[in-house]
C-alpha positions as CSV (number, residue, x, y, z in Angstrom):
1,M,151.4,-17.1,-105.5
2,T,153.8,-17.2,-102.4
3,A,153.7,-21.0,-102.3
4,L,155.0,-20.9,-106.1
5,K,158.0,-18.5,-105.4
6,L,158.8,-20.8,-102.2
7,L,159.0,-23.7,-104.8
8,T,161.2,-22.0,-106.9
9,L,163.5,-21.3,-104.4
10,L,163.3,-24.7,-103.2
11,L,164.2,-25.8,-106.8
12,A,167.2,-23.6,-106.5
13,L,168.4,-25.2,-103.9
14,L,168.2,-28.5,-105.5
15,G,170.2,-27.3,-108.3
16,T,167.8,-26.1,-110.9
17,P,169.8,-24.2,-113.6
18,L,170.1,-20.4,-112.8
19,F,168.6,-18.9,-115.8
20,I,165.4,-21.3,-115.0
21,V,165.1,-20.1,-111.7
22,I,165.5,-16.1,-112.6
23,S,163.2,-16.6,-115.3
24,A,160.4,-17.9,-113.1
25,L,161.0,-15.3,-110.5
26,A,160.4,-12.7,-113.3
27,L,157.1,-14.0,-114.4
28,L,155.8,-14.7,-111.3
29,S,156.8,-11.1,-110.1
30,F,155.5,-9.4,-113.2
31,H,152.2,-11.6,-112.8
32,T,151.7,-10.5,-109.4
33,A,152.1,-6.7,-110.2
34,G,149.3,-7.2,-112.9
35,I,152.0,-6.6,-115.8
36,D,151.8,-7.8,-119.0
37,L,154.3,-11.1,-119.3
38,S,155.5,-10.0,-122.6
39,A,157.4,-7.6,-120.8
40,V,159.8,-10.1,-120.3
41,I,160.2,-11.4,-123.9
42,I,160.6,-7.4,-124.5
43,E,163.3,-7.1,-122.4
44,M,165.3,-10.0,-123.8
45,S,164.7,-8.8,-127.2
46,R,166.4,-5.1,-126.0
47,L,169.3,-7.2,-124.5
48,A,170.1,-8.7,-127.7
49,D,170.6,-5.2,-129.5
50,T,172.8,-4.3,-127.0
51,P,176.2,-3.1,-129.1
52,M,178.1,-4.0,-126.0
53,L,177.1,-7.4,-126.0
54,V,178.5,-8.6,-129.0
55,S,182.2,-8.6,-127.4
56,L,181.3,-11.2,-124.9
57,P,181.1,-14.6,-127.3
58,L,183.9,-13.3,-129.2
59,F,186.0,-13.2,-126.3
60,I,184.9,-16.5,-124.8
61,F,185.7,-18.1,-128.3
62,A,189.3,-16.3,-128.4
63,G,190.2,-17.2,-124.8
64,T,188.9,-20.7,-125.5
65,L,191.0,-21.2,-128.6
66,L,194.2,-19.8,-126.2
67,A,193.3,-22.5,-123.6
68,E,192.9,-25.5,-126.1
69,S,196.4,-24.5,-127.5
70,R,200.0,-24.7,-126.6
71,A,200.0,-20.6,-125.8
72,P,200.2,-21.2,-122.3
73,E,203.6,-23.0,-122.3
74,R,204.8,-20.3,-124.4
75,I,203.9,-17.5,-122.7
76,L,205.0,-19.4,-119.5
77,Q,208.6,-20.0,-121.0
78,L,208.8,-16.7,-122.4
79,S,208.3,-15.2,-119.0
80,Q,210.5,-17.4,-117.5
81,T,213.5,-16.9,-120.1
82,F,213.4,-13.1,-119.3
83,L,212.4,-13.0,-115.5
84,G,213.3,-16.7,-114.0
85,W,217.0,-15.3,-113.1
86,L,215.4,-12.6,-110.9
87,P,215.2,-13.3,-107.1
88,G,211.9,-15.0,-106.6
89,G,211.7,-15.0,-110.7
90,L,209.7,-18.3,-111.1
91,A,207.2,-17.2,-108.5
92,V,206.5,-13.7,-110.2
93,V,206.2,-15.6,-113.6
94,S,203.5,-17.4,-112.2
95,L,201.9,-14.3,-111.2
96,A,202.1,-12.9,-114.4
97,V,201.0,-15.6,-116.5
98,C,198.0,-16.8,-114.4
99,A,196.9,-12.8,-114.5
100,L,197.4,-12.8,-118.1
101,F,196.0,-16.1,-119.0
102,T,192.9,-15.4,-116.8
103,A,192.1,-11.9,-118.4
104,F,191.5,-13.6,-121.7
105,T,189.7,-16.8,-120.5
106,G,187.7,-15.3,-117.8
107,A,187.4,-18.2,-115.9
108,S,190.1,-18.8,-112.8
109,G,189.2,-22.7,-113.1
110,V,190.4,-22.8,-116.3
111,T,194.0,-21.1,-115.3
112,I,194.0,-23.5,-112.5
113,F,193.6,-26.4,-114.9
114,A,195.7,-25.1,-117.5
115,L,198.9,-23.8,-115.9
116,G,198.5,-25.7,-112.6
117,G,200.1,-28.7,-114.0
118,L,203.0,-26.8,-115.5
119,L,203.7,-24.7,-112.8
120,L,203.5,-26.7,-109.5
121,P,206.2,-28.9,-110.5
122,A,208.6,-26.3,-111.9
123,L,208.3,-24.2,-108.5
124,L,208.8,-27.4,-106.5
125,R,212.1,-28.0,-108.6
126,D,213.1,-24.6,-107.9
127,G,212.9,-25.2,-104.1
128,Y,209.6,-23.6,-103.3
129,Q,207.9,-25.2,-100.6
130,E,204.8,-27.0,-101.5
131,R,202.2,-25.3,-99.5
132,F,203.6,-21.8,-100.8
133,S,203.5,-22.8,-104.4
134,M,200.0,-24.3,-104.3
135,G,198.7,-21.1,-102.4
136,L,200.2,-19.1,-105.0
137,I,198.8,-20.7,-107.9
138,T,195.4,-21.1,-106.1
139,S,195.2,-17.3,-105.3
140,S,196.7,-16.0,-108.7
141,G,194.0,-18.1,-110.4
142,S,191.6,-15.4,-110.7
143,L,193.9,-12.6,-110.6
144,G,193.3,-11.3,-113.9
145,L,189.4,-10.7,-113.7
146,L,190.5,-6.9,-113.3
147,F,192.6,-6.8,-116.8
148,P,190.9,-6.2,-120.3
149,P,189.5,-8.1,-121.8
150,S,188.0,-9.7,-118.6
151,L,184.6,-10.9,-119.5
152,P,183.3,-10.2,-115.9
153,L,184.3,-6.6,-116.8
154,I,182.0,-6.8,-120.1
155,L,179.1,-8.5,-118.0
156,Y,179.1,-6.0,-115.3
157,G,179.4,-2.9,-118.2
158,V,176.4,-4.4,-119.6
159,I,174.4,-5.0,-116.4
160,S,175.4,-1.4,-115.0
161,E,175.1,0.4,-118.3
162,S,178.7,1.5,-118.0
163,R,181.3,2.3,-120.8
164,I,183.4,-1.1,-121.2
165,D,186.2,0.8,-122.3
166,H,186.4,2.7,-118.9
167,L,186.2,-0.4,-117.0
168,F,188.6,-2.0,-119.2
169,V,191.1,0.8,-118.2
170,A,189.8,1.4,-114.5
171,G,190.9,-2.2,-113.5
172,I,194.7,-1.5,-114.8
173,L,196.1,0.2,-112.2
174,P,194.2,-2.0,-109.0
175,G,195.5,-5.3,-110.8
176,L,198.8,-3.8,-111.0
177,L,198.9,-3.0,-107.5
178,M,197.7,-6.6,-106.6
179,L,200.5,-8.0,-109.0
180,V,203.2,-5.5,-107.0
181,L,202.1,-6.5,-103.6
182,L,201.9,-10.3,-104.1
183,T,205.5,-10.3,-106.3
184,A,207.1,-8.2,-103.3
185,Y,205.7,-11.3,-101.0
186,A,206.9,-13.8,-103.5
187,I,210.0,-12.5,-103.7
188,T,210.6,-13.0,-99.6
189,K,209.7,-16.6,-100.1
190,S,212.2,-17.2,-102.6
191,P,214.5,-20.2,-101.7
192,R,218.0,-19.7,-102.0
193,V,218.4,-22.9,-105.0
194,A,216.2,-20.4,-107.0
195,A,218.7,-17.9,-106.8
196,R,221.1,-19.8,-108.8
197,N,219.0,-19.9,-112.0
198,R,221.3,-18.8,-114.4
199,R,220.7,-15.5,-117.2
200,H,219.9,-17.1,-120.6
201,T,221.9,-16.2,-123.6
202,V,220.8,-13.9,-126.2
203,R,220.3,-16.8,-128.4
204,E,218.1,-18.4,-126.3
205,M,216.1,-15.4,-125.8
206,A,215.6,-15.0,-129.6
207,L,214.5,-18.4,-129.7
208,V,211.6,-18.0,-127.1
209,L,210.9,-14.7,-128.5
210,R,210.4,-16.2,-131.9
211,Q,208.4,-18.9,-130.3
212,A,205.8,-16.7,-128.8
213,A,206.0,-14.4,-131.7
214,W,202.2,-14.6,-132.5
215,E,201.2,-14.2,-129.1
216,L,203.1,-11.1,-128.0
217,P,200.9,-8.6,-130.3
218,L,197.5,-9.7,-128.7
219,P,198.0,-6.9,-125.9
220,V,198.9,-4.3,-128.2
221,I,196.0,-5.1,-130.6
222,L,193.6,-5.1,-128.1
223,L,194.5,-2.0,-125.7
224,G,196.0,-0.1,-128.8
225,G,193.1,-0.6,-130.8
226,I,190.8,0.7,-128.3
227,Y,192.5,3.7,-126.6
228,G,194.2,4.3,-129.9
229,G,190.7,5.0,-131.2
230,F,190.9,2.3,-133.9
231,F,187.9,-0.1,-132.5
232,V,185.1,0.1,-130.1
233,A,185.4,-2.6,-127.6
234,G,182.8,-5.2,-129.8
235,E,185.2,-4.5,-133.1
236,A,188.3,-5.0,-130.6
237,A,186.9,-8.3,-129.7
238,A,186.2,-9.2,-133.4
239,V,189.5,-8.6,-134.5
240,T,191.2,-10.4,-131.4
241,A,188.6,-13.5,-132.1
242,L,189.9,-13.6,-135.7
243,Y,193.6,-13.2,-135.3
244,V,193.6,-16.2,-132.5
245,L,191.8,-18.1,-135.1
246,I,194.1,-17.7,-137.7
247,V,197.1,-18.2,-135.5
248,E,195.9,-21.3,-133.8
249,V,194.2,-23.2,-137.0
250,V,195.9,-21.7,-139.9
251,I,199.5,-20.7,-139.2
252,R,200.5,-22.8,-136.1
253,R,197.9,-25.6,-136.6
254,E,197.7,-26.6,-133.3
255,I,193.8,-26.9,-133.3
256,S,192.5,-29.2,-136.0
257,P,188.9,-28.6,-137.9
258,A,187.3,-31.3,-135.5
259,Q,188.8,-29.5,-132.3
260,L,187.5,-26.2,-133.9
261,V,183.9,-27.3,-134.0
262,T,184.3,-28.8,-130.1
263,I,185.6,-25.3,-129.3
264,I,183.0,-23.1,-131.0
265,N,180.2,-25.4,-129.4
266,K,181.6,-25.0,-125.9
267,S,182.4,-21.3,-126.4
268,M,178.5,-20.6,-127.6
269,V,177.0,-22.9,-125.0
270,L,178.8,-21.0,-122.5
271,F,177.6,-17.5,-124.0
272,G,174.0,-19.0,-124.3
273,G,174.0,-19.9,-120.7
274,I,175.2,-15.8,-119.8
275,L,172.8,-14.5,-122.3
276,I,169.7,-16.3,-120.9
277,I,170.9,-15.6,-117.3
278,L,171.3,-11.9,-118.3
279,A,168.2,-11.2,-120.1
280,A,166.3,-12.7,-117.1
281,S,168.1,-11.1,-114.6
282,M,167.5,-7.9,-116.7
283,A,164.0,-8.6,-116.7
284,S,163.8,-8.7,-113.0
285,T,165.8,-5.7,-112.4
286,N,163.0,-3.7,-114.5
287,Y,160.4,-5.3,-112.0
288,L,162.4,-4.4,-109.2
289,I,162.9,-0.7,-110.3
290,D,159.3,-0.3,-111.2
291,Q,158.6,-1.3,-107.5
292,E,161.1,0.9,-106.1
293,V,162.8,-2.2,-104.5
294,P,166.3,-0.6,-104.1
295,M,164.7,2.8,-102.9
296,R,162.9,0.8,-100.4
297,L,166.2,-1.0,-99.5
298,F,168.2,2.4,-99.4
299,A,166.1,4.1,-97.0
300,P,166.5,1.8,-94.0
301,I,170.2,1.5,-94.7
302,R,170.5,5.2,-95.5
303,E,168.9,5.5,-91.8
304,H,171.2,3.6,-89.8
305,I,174.6,4.2,-91.9
306,S,175.3,7.9,-92.7
307,S,178.9,7.3,-93.7
308,K,180.0,6.5,-97.3
309,Y,182.8,4.6,-96.0
310,T,181.3,2.5,-93.6
311,F,178.7,1.1,-96.3
312,L,181.7,0.3,-98.2
313,L,183.2,-1.5,-95.4
314,L,179.9,-3.4,-94.9
315,L,179.6,-3.8,-98.6
316,N,183.0,-5.6,-99.0
317,L,182.0,-7.8,-95.8
318,F,178.8,-8.9,-98.0
319,L,180.5,-9.2,-101.4
320,L,183.0,-11.3,-99.9
321,V,180.6,-14.0,-98.6
322,V,178.6,-13.6,-102.1
323,G,181.9,-14.7,-103.5
324,T,182.6,-17.7,-101.5
325,M,178.7,-18.5,-102.8
326,L,178.1,-17.9,-106.3
327,D,180.3,-18.3,-109.4
328,I,181.3,-14.6,-110.7
329,F,178.6,-14.5,-113.2
330,S,175.8,-15.4,-111.2
331,A,176.7,-13.0,-108.7
332,L,176.9,-10.2,-111.2
333,V,173.5,-10.8,-112.8
334,L,171.8,-11.2,-108.8
335,V,173.6,-8.4,-106.9
336,V,174.7,-5.8,-109.1
337,P,170.8,-4.6,-109.9
338,L,170.4,-4.1,-106.4
339,I,173.5,-2.8,-104.9
340,L,174.2,-0.4,-107.9
341,P,171.5,2.2,-107.1
342,I,172.0,2.4,-103.2
343,A,175.7,2.8,-103.8
344,T,174.9,5.5,-106.3
345,G,172.7,7.1,-103.2
346,Y,176.2,7.2,-101.7
347,G,177.8,8.9,-104.2
348,V,179.9,6.1,-105.3
349,D,181.0,5.9,-108.9
350,P,179.6,2.9,-110.7
351,V,183.0,2.5,-112.6
352,H,184.8,2.5,-109.2
353,L,181.9,0.1,-107.8
354,G,182.7,-2.6,-110.5
355,I,186.2,-2.6,-109.6
356,I,185.5,-2.9,-105.9
357,F,182.6,-5.6,-106.8
358,L,184.9,-7.4,-109.1
359,T,187.8,-7.5,-106.4
360,N,185.8,-8.7,-103.8
361,L,184.4,-11.8,-105.8
362,Q,188.0,-12.8,-106.9
363,I,189.1,-12.8,-103.3
364,G,185.9,-14.9,-102.7
365,Y,187.0,-17.5,-105.2
366,C,189.8,-18.4,-102.9
367,T,188.2,-17.5,-99.3
368,P,187.6,-20.8,-97.2
369,P,185.6,-22.5,-96.6
370,I,183.5,-22.9,-100.0
371,G,185.5,-20.5,-102.3
372,L,185.8,-22.2,-105.6
373,N,189.3,-22.1,-106.3
374,L,190.0,-24.1,-103.4
375,F,187.9,-26.9,-104.8
376,M,189.5,-26.6,-108.3
377,A,192.8,-26.6,-107.0
378,S,192.3,-29.5,-104.7
379,Y,191.0,-31.8,-107.3
380,R,193.9,-30.6,-109.7
381,F,196.9,-31.0,-107.1
382,E,194.8,-34.1,-105.6
383,R,195.3,-32.5,-102.0
384,P,193.0,-32.3,-99.2
385,V,190.9,-28.9,-99.3
386,I,191.9,-28.2,-95.7
387,E,195.6,-28.1,-96.9
388,L,194.5,-25.6,-99.4
389,Y,193.2,-23.5,-96.8
390,R,196.3,-23.0,-95.1
391,A,198.1,-22.2,-98.2
392,T,196.2,-19.5,-99.1
393,L,195.6,-17.3,-96.1
394,P,199.0,-15.6,-96.5
395,F,198.2,-14.5,-100.2
396,I,194.4,-13.5,-99.0
397,A,195.7,-11.3,-96.4
398,I,197.7,-9.5,-98.9
399,L,194.5,-9.6,-101.4
400,L,192.5,-8.3,-98.6
401,I,195.1,-5.2,-97.7
402,T,195.0,-4.4,-101.6
403,L,190.7,-4.4,-101.3
404,L,190.9,-1.4,-98.6
405,I,192.9,0.6,-100.7
406,I,191.0,0.1,-103.7
407,T,187.9,0.7,-101.9
408,Y,188.9,3.6,-100.4
409,L,191.4,5.5,-102.7
410,P,189.0,5.9,-105.8
411,W,191.3,7.6,-107.6
412,L,193.1,4.4,-108.2
413,S,190.2,3.2,-110.2
414,L,189.4,6.7,-111.9
415,A,192.6,8.1,-112.8
416,L,193.3,6.6,-115.9
417,V,190.0,7.0,-117.1
418,Q,189.8,10.6,-116.6
419,V,193.4,11.1,-117.8
420,L,192.3,9.4,-121.1
421,G,189.2,10.7,-121.1
C-alpha cells in the first residue's frame, strides 16, 4: 500500500491531473483504514447538493463572457476619462481596472492577457518607465481576488463551510487597503509627462458613460442584491450571469452564437475540473478528520508555538511558498482542510483566515522565482522572466506590508461583517 501511495505521488510529480492524484490518495487512504470506498462517492454526492456551490459555474460563465467581449476596453476608457488627469492617473486606472476584472474572472492570468496588451503601451506612451509598467501590471493581475464575486472566495467558503456573503464583505477593506498603498506608490512614480493629461469635457465624459452604461450596474446588482437582502449568493450569481449574457449576446452582439457555445464549453470544463478536485479533496478531508490528523499536527505545533501571532507569522511564510508553487484552486483544496482546524485552535476566525489565505496566495502569484504571474507576464510582454523579477520587487514589498496589517489587525477583515450582521 505504501508503494501505491509513492507511485501516486510520483505520478503527481510527472504532471498527472490533480483530480486523479487526490482521488487516488483518497481511495487508498480509505482502503487502508478499512472504510468502505463508497464513502468517497457519498462525499462527492453530498458536495453536489451544497447550495453555495451553484454560484461557482455561474460566476465563471459571467467572467468568461466579459473577458471575451470588449468590456475590458470600455471599462479602461471610462476609468481613464474620469481619473486619467490625476497625478499617476493612468497607473491608478490600471490598478483599479485590473482589480475589477480579476474579481469577475477569478484568474490573474486572464487579466494579464486581456488587459496587458492595452495597458502597457498606454503606460509607456504616458512616460512611465517600462520596468515600473510591467511590474504594475504583473502585480495587479491578481489584486481582485479579495473582491466579490471572486471565485477563490467562494471556493474557500465551500471548503471551510463559511458563509460566502461574509467572505465577500470581509475582503472589501483589505482589498481597498492594497489598492490605496499601491496607488500611493504609483503616484510617486508618476512622470512629469503624464501631468500634461488634460481634463475631459462633459461631452466626452457623457460619451464614455453611455458606452459603458451596461457594465456599470454589475457591481450594484451583485452587492446591492446580496446585502440589500434580495438575493443569496447563488441567486446573485444567476442574475449576474443572465444580465451579462443578455448584454453581450443580445444587446451589444459582441459574442456570436458560435462563440457562446465555445465560451459555455470552456466555462463548464473549468468548473468540472474544480468540482472533481473539490469533491476528491473533501473526501480526503473526511478521512483526515476521522484519523484525527489535524489534531495530531496541532499537538506538536502547540507544544513549540504558544503564541497566536508567531503561528500567524509562520503560516504566512508557509502560504507564500505554497502560492509560488501551486495555482490558487489547488492550494485551497489541498491546504485549507489541514490549516483550518489548527488555526481555529489558536483562535483565528475562519473568515479572517480566508482573507489571510487568499492574500498570501495572491502575493505568491508574483513572487520570484516561480510565481505564476511572472511567467504569464513574461510570455505576454515577450520579456525575460528575470526582468519581471526586478520589476515586481517594489510592489511585492508593498503587498507584504499589507499582508502584515491584514494578519495582525483582524478587525480590518471582520469589521464590516460585524456591522452588517
